[in-house]
C-alpha positions in Angstrom: 241.9 155.9 185.8 241.9 154.3 183.5 237.7 153.0 183.2 236.7 148.9 182.0 237.4 148.4 178.1 233.9 148.8 176.6 231.5 147.0 176.1 232.0 145.7 172.9 229.2 146.1 169.6 228.4 143.4 166.9 227.4 144.2 164.2 226.8 140.4 163.3 222.4 139.5 164.0 222.0 137.2 167.3 224.5 133.2 166.0 224.1 130.1 167.2 226.9 127.4 168.2 224.6 125.2 167.2 225.4 123.3 170.1 222.1 122.5 171.7 223.6 121.6 175.5 224.4 125.5 175.0 221.8 127.6 177.8 223.2 130.2 176.0 222.7 130.4 172.4 219.4 127.7 173.1 218.4 130.2 175.5 214.8 131.8 174.1 216.5 135.7 173.7 219.1 136.1 171.9 220.8 139.4 170.5 224.5 140.9 169.6 226.1 139.7 172.9 225.4 136.5 172.8 228.5 135.5 170.8 230.3 136.8 174.0 228.4 134.9 176.3 228.8 132.1 174.7 232.6 132.9 174.3 232.7 132.7 177.8 230.7 130.3 178.6 233.8 127.8 176.8 236.4 129.8 178.3 235.3 128.5 181.6 234.1 125.1 180.5 237.5 124.2 178.4 239.3 125.8 181.7 238.5 122.9 183.2 240.3 121.0 182.0 243.1 123.3 181.3 242.6 123.2 185.7 243.5 119.1 185.3 246.4 119.8 183.1 248.2 122.1 185.4 247.4 125.4 184.0 247.2 128.3 186.0 244.5 130.2 186.4 246.4 133.3 185.4 246.9 131.4 182.3 243.4 130.4 181.9 242.0 133.8 182.6 244.3 135.1 180.3 244.0 135.4 175.9 241.1 133.8 176.1 240.5 135.3 172.1 243.6 133.8 171.1 243.1 130.2 173.3 239.4 130.8 170.9 241.0 131.7 167.9 242.8 128.3 167.9 240.6 126.7 169.2 238.1 127.0 165.6 240.6 125.9 163.5 239.6 121.7 163.5 243.0 119.2 163.4 243.0 118.9 159.9 243.3 123.2 159.5 239.4 122.6 159.4 237.6 126.0 160.2 234.9 125.7 162.9 231.9 128.2 162.4 230.7 126.8 165.7 233.4 128.0 168.1 233.1 131.6 169.4 235.9 133.6 168.6 235.3 138.1 169.5 236.5 139.6 167.7 240.5 141.0 168.8 238.5 144.5 169.4 236.9 142.6 172.0 239.7 140.8 174.1 239.8 142.5 176.6 236.2 143.1 177.1 236.2 139.0 177.2 238.7 138.9 179.3 237.9 141.1 181.7 234.7 139.6 182.2 235.7 136.2 182.9 237.8 137.0 184.9 234.5 139.3 186.5 232.6 136.2 186.5 235.1 133.4 188.2 235.2 136.0 191.1 231.6 136.4 191.7 232.3 132.4 191.9 234.5 132.1 194.7 232.6 134.4 196.9 232.9 138.3 195.6 229.5 140.5 195.5 232.1 142.6 192.5 229.2 144.3 190.3 232.0 146.0 187.6 235.4 144.8 186.4 236.8 147.4 187.9 236.9 146.2 191.6 239.8 146.0 193.2 239.1 143.1 194.8 239.8 140.9 192.5 242.5 140.4 192.0 243.4 139.7 195.6 239.9 137.1 194.9 241.9 135.7 192.3 245.4 135.2 192.9 243.6 133.2 196.2 241.5 131.4 193.8 244.8 130.1 192.0 245.5 128.8 194.8 243.7 125.8 195.5 243.6 122.7 195.1 243.2 121.1 190.9 239.9 119.3 192.4 238.8 122.4 194.3 239.3 124.8 191.5 237.6 123.1 188.9 234.4 123.2 190.6 235.0 126.5 191.2 235.2 126.9 186.8 231.8 125.0 186.8 230.2 127.1 189.3 231.5 130.3 187.6 230.0 128.6 184.1 227.2 127.6 186.1 226.2 130.9 188.0 227.2 132.8 185.0 224.8 130.4 182.2 221.9 131.3 185.0 222.4 134.8 184.8 222.4 135.1 181.5 219.9 132.9 180.2 217.6 135.1 182.2 214.6 137.3 180.8 215.8 141.4 180.2 213.9 143.5 181.9 212.1 145.8 179.3 
């Protein structure tokens, strides 16, 4: 049985997306995982707009790294360094964690990206009407931000 994607390790210092409303980047405890947490939160926030544009939940939850890479390039071709873009080798981890976060918001008590119930919960969530799907993504973002900004035990 194949295990979950390994948690990526960043070689860069803790980042800051320079968004004063970002609960991840404004948290007092930032570390090498801040970029990845910010990326998940960014994808959840953009996911609500995608859902309103009738983009399916499976499409919202997949290819997040690719989406962020495209988002980083502005309309005039300028690079936006404030957009959290994980490296390609971190994309599988990002997708697995994003799926877990949304499944938890849908009520699943999963503690691992390997929980076999995630696919079923996400399949049910994919059938939600747009308004309820947007609410689910908002709830996922809220729960994730709260969990990610809690002080860590030493």
